[in-house]
Residue, then its C-alpha position, 0 to 999 in steps of 0.5 A: m499517501n506514499v502509494a498515491y505519490h508514486l502512482r503520480q510519478l508513474g504518470l497516473r492521476a492519484a489521491p489519497v482519501s484520509a483525514v487530518g485535524k485542523d492543527t499544525l500537523g494537518d496543515e503540514l501534511l496537506r502542504r506535503v501532499s500538494g507539493g507532491g503534485l497530489e490532489t487534497g480534495l478527498i482529505r477531510v479536515r476534522d476540527d474534532k480530532q487531532t492529526g494521526l501520529v505515532r509516538v516513538t520511545l527509546k530504550d537501550g537504543s531500540p525503539s518502540y511505536e505507539i500509533v496513536e488512536d482515536v485520531a482523524w484518520d480513523w474517522i475518514e468520510p468519503h464523499q461522492s466526486e467525479m474522481i471517486r466515480s471514475a476510479s480505475a483502482l481503489v487501494f486500501g490497507s488494513l491498518a486504516q480499517r482498525s476502526a468500525h467506522n472506517r471498515k463501514e466507510l470503505g463499504r460505502l466507498r466501494q459502492l460509490c466506484p463499483g468495477t474498479l480494481t480493489v487492491f488490498d495491502v496487508n499491514l500488520r503492525a502491532p497491535f492492530d494485526s488482527a488476522q481474522l480482520v485481514w481475512s474479512l477485509a480480504e473478501s471479494v477484492d481483485v488483488i492482495k499484496l503482502n510480505d513473506d512474513e505476513a503470508r507466514r503469520l496468516l497461514a499459521h506456519d513457516f516456509s521458505t522463499d522457494q515455497l512462496e508460489r505454494a503460499a500464495r495459492q493457499l491464500s487464493d484458495r482461501t480468499k477466492c482472490p485471483r491475484i496475490c503478490i507476495t514480497a520477500g525483501a532482498e530476494g525479490a517477489g512473486l505474482l500469483a495471476d489467474t493460477h500463473w506464478t510469476w517470480v522476480a529476483s531482487r537486484p543487490i543495492q546499498v540500502k539507505d532507508t527502507i521506509g516507503a520501498g513497499d509502498s513503491f513497490l505497491a504502486a508499480l504493481v497497480h500501475g502495471l495491471l492497470s497498463e496490462l503489462p506482462p506479469e514479469e515486466t509488471l513485477s520487474r518494474a515494481c522491484r526496481l522502483a522499491e529497490f531505488v526508494a530503498s537506496s534513497d533517503g526518504a519514502t518519496p525521493p524525486y525521480n523520472v521513469s522512462p517509457s521503458g520503466d527505467i528510473f532516473g533520480e533526480 
């Protein structure tokens, strides 16, 4: 939903493909999706499953999380629609593929929109952080986006920021994916695109809330690729948007974007 929101802010038509329960949380989520200017037609409402939620427990001030299983978004059922058939890009993450049902439905969804730009967002969230699953999902995609810690875990060795290019090339060699984007938080981000490596450094900001910053980065990355912007401009716009979101409250703050990519908060 966050990625779709930022794609919409960047001027693209976007809709999340998901499922909610027929309950209060589901009603609220649909209201927020619609309020963000997004279409809700690809979100199924299920009366047999509850809306997904995360239980947070604090112990001595430190939080632990339980991402509740067997909820509505574990049972996504995409249906044929004009929007799916004409899609320019399909973005999916690994967390939603924790269920065998969703993995099967993702394959069916990809068949419904052949030729689209397929973007895989790696989300290693314990206990749903199987490296084997990530490697299998990375097959036959056009773009892989992940952070530096996720790259270290997948490649099973430690490396510094100045070795990210080598890591991206290793990931590309193993997955046969031509475009690998690795973010490195406050350091910046790099993009390997058809063997050419581009790096853009982050700018210092006062962080308020990092939730959603990675999603906004991904949206700007997808926008840049679809718009065929130069890699450096694409990365720069993605970094600037992520910095704006991290320095704002919430994952989807209101803002406007100029044709040159400048961001103006409302």
